[in-house]
N, C-alpha and C positions, 0 to 999 in steps of 0.2 A: 162132493169131496171124495178123494181117493181113500180107499181103506188100506190097511197095512199090507194085505196080500197083493194088492195092485201096485203098491210102492215097491215091494220086493220083486215083483215081476218086471217092473220098469228098470230097477237096478240091474237085474240079470240080463235083460235085453241090451241095455246100454253097455254093460261090461263085456258082452259077447260081440259087440259091434265096434266099428272104428270111430263112433261118435265120441267126442271128448267133452261136449257141453250140451246139456238138454234142459230146456225150460218149459214148464207146463203151468198155465195159469187159467183158473176158472172160478168165477164168482168170488173174486177177491182172495182166493187161496192160491199160493204160488209154491211150486216144487221145482227146485233147481238141482240138477245132478251134474257135477263136474268130475271128469276122470283124468288122472295123470298116471304115468307108469307106476304100478305098485299099489295104488289105492283109488277108491272112489269116494268122493265127498258128497253127501246129500244134504241140501238145505231145505227144510220144510217148516211151515209154520206150526206152532203149537198154540192152539186156541185156548185161552183161559177166560172164563166167564165170571163176572162178579155182578152183584146187583147194581152197582154204580156205573160200571162200564164194561165193554167187551174189548179186549185188546189182543192183537195177534203179535206174537213174538217169533223170531226165527231162531232155530236151534240147529246147529250143524252136527251131523253124525258121520264119523269116519268109518268106512267099511273096508276092511282089509280084503284085497283080492289080488290074484295073480293075473297080470296083463301081459300077453305075449306081444313082443314087438314084431311088427310085420316089416320085412325089408321093403324099402322104397323101390317102386318100379321105375325103370328109366323110361321116360316119355319122350319120344321123338318130337322135336320142336316143329316139324312140318305137319304134324297130325292135329286135327281139330278135336277138342275135348267137348263132348256133350255132357253138361253138368246138371245136377239136380237143382231145380228152381225152389225147392222147399225141403224141409225135414219130413221124412216119411218112410214108408216101406216100399222097396223096389220090387216090381213084378215084371218078369220077362214076357208074360202072356196075359190075355184077358181073363182066363180062368185056368184052374189047375190042370184041366184035361186038354186045353188048347195048345197049339204049337206056339213057340216063341215068336214075338213080332219080328226079330232079326237074329241072325247067327253071324259068326265071324265069316267074312267073305261075301256077305250079302251086299248088293248095291242098294243105296238109299237116295232119296231126293230130300230136299229141305223140308217137305211136308210129310214125309214118312213117319209114322208112329213107330218108335223104337222100344218103348216100354211104358209102364204105368207107375206112378208114385202115388201111393195112398197116404193121405193125411187127414186125420179126423173123419174117417169113413167116406171121404171124397176121393174118387179115383181120377187122377189127373193124367191125361195122355201127354207124353213127352215126345216131341218131334226131333228129327235129326238136325235141323237148322242149316244144313249144307248138303250139297250133292256129293256123293262119294261112296266109299266102300268101308264097311265095318272091319276094323283091324283087330280090335280087342274089346272084350266086355270086362269091365273092371270090378263089377259087383255081382254077388251071387243072388239068385232068386230068393225073395223073402227077407233079404238083409235090410237093416235100417240104414238110411243114407242121410247125410247132412246137407244143408243148404250149400250150394257151390261145389259139392263133391263130384269129381269126375265119374261118369257112369260108363261111357264108351269112348273109344278112340276111332276117329274116322279119317281115312286118307282122302282128302278132297280132290 
């Protein structure tokens, strides 16, 4: 079960990212964080124990925060979007001291590894899916990404 400092760290990470909805579930305990402009709402179970039964109830806590709106980037319809297949942390290289897998202007094939998305201590290599040239990298190294979030734009 998450302790209060881990929950606070999760709230900060979600608040600093573009993620608007986060769900964590382990051993019957569920923590859900939903973010909208101006506030973050955290739903977490409060475990109450009695001799006769153990019951989990959900309590919502509103956390005031300032969320900067990022302007939407115009995406050319002719470009292929490489998207994240899962929620996790985006890494441009295999290790902090290694070169990035790709840079803007690099040619890639459909089997080229373009980044890693770490989810639950598993490092998942993400491939380009198409042959082409990297036009734009849409995510910063170490940033949290959502399922389906565009990571790269590729001119096929």
